N, C-alpha and C positions, 0 to 999 in steps of 0.2 A: 900343769899337773900331768904326771905320768899315768898312762893307762892302768898300770898295776896298782896305783894308789887309790883308784876310784872305789868307794865302798859299793859292794853288791850284796844282794840278798838271795839266798837259794829259794826254790819254790816251796821249801818247808819252813821258810822264815828265818833261816840261820844266816848270820853275817859272814861274808867272805869277800874276796877280791881276786883280781888276776894275779896278785903276788903269790897266792897259794899255788898257782900254776906256772910260776916264773921259770922253772926248769923244763917246761914242756912247750911244744907247739900247740897253740889253741885256736880252734876254728870257732869264732863267735858268729852265731846265726840267729836272726830274728825269725821265729817260727810261728806257725798258725795251723790249726787243725781242720779248718774248713776252706781251704784254698786250693786252687788248681795245682799248685806246686807242693801241696802237702805230701805226695808220694816221695819227695826228696828225703823225708825222714828215714826211709829204708836205706838210701844210699849214705846218709850221714851215719847211721848206725853201722853200716858196713865199714866205713872209714874208722869209726871208733874201735871196732873189733880188730880190724887189720893192723892199726898202728898204735893202739893203747900201750902195749908193752914196749914200744920203742920211744915213748915220750910224747904222746899226742893225746889231745882231748878235744871233743866237741863240747861247746857250751851253748845250750839252747835258751833263747830269751823270748818267751811267748809275748806276742804283741797283737793287740786288737785294733790297731789304727787303720788297717786297710780293709774297708768294707765290713768291719766287725767280724772278721774271719777267725778270731780267737776269743769267743765270748765266755768260755768256761771258767769255773773256779780253779784254784790250784789243784784240788783233788781230781776234778774232772779232766784237767789237762794231763796230769800224771797218769791217770787210768787210761785215757785215750792213747797216749804215747806208748805205754807199756803193752797194752793189749792189742793195739792195731799195728805197731811197728817194732815191738820188742826193744824199745829204747832203753839203753843202760847208761847213756852219757848224762851228765848233770844238766838239770834244768834250773833256771833262775826264776825269780818272781816275774810276773807280767810287767812289761815296761812300755813306755812310749819311746819311739825311736826318732821322731820328728816333732817339730813344733816347739812352742815356747816352753812346754813342760817335759821336753825329752830328757831321758836319763843322761846324767853326766858322762857316762861311758860313750854313749852315742854322740854326744856333743863333740867329743874328741875324735871319734871315728869319722864324723862328717868331713874332717880335714884330710882324710886319707884319699888319694886319687885312685881311680880304677886304672886298668891298663891303657885306657884311652886318655888318661890325664884328667878325667872329670871327678870333681869332689862334690860334696854337698849332701843333700837329703838322701835318705834310704829310699829307693825306688818302690820296693814292694816287699812282701814276705820272702824270706829265705835269701836275703842279701848276706854275703859271707865275708868275714874279715879274718885273715890268718895272721895271728900274732906269734912271731917267732920268739924263742928264748932271749934273743938279743934286743927285743923290743920293736923290731921292724914289723911293719904291717902291710899286707897285700889285700886288696879289695876285689871281690868277685860279685858281679851283679846277680840278681835272683835267677835269671834264666840259665846261668852257668850251672850245670848239674854237678853235684858233689864228686862224681867220678870222672869229670872232665880231665883230660890229660894235663891241662894247665894247672888245675888244682892239685892233682896227684904229684906233679913235679914240684910244685911250691911246697907241699907238705913234706915231701922227702928231703928237699933242700933245707927245710926249717927244723927237721928233727934234731934233737940234741945229739951231739957226736958221742957222748959218753953213754948213751942209752943202749 
């Protein structure tokens, strides 16, 4: 199955998929509001604002699998993201990223190696997957900040040429 064919649900309960973003570079990130890495929301939003008009979107996937660091309801998550970090990028419904009941999108993303060639489970909150318009994917581990030069270079290389 292609990543773009996997059914997704927005945080508001609307059906969608990555096919809706096929002409964009998309940074898929599992997010949490009570994590030491939560301040990455600010840098993710900076990326969204900096590159949105050039064909880029961050997609946040709340996840409560790591020490219950995203316990909120959909409304609580939306409120937290907008009031604490001014998040304007789309959020999806809360998902599982590891284990037997992981979301099908993450089942596919587990197959993507990071720059060290390591595949498999998502290590923690704020693991990032950059999906280019051509369908290629780059993986960045949680500690790699959204404004890391490697992520910036990958985003700029993945931006659609016609945007």
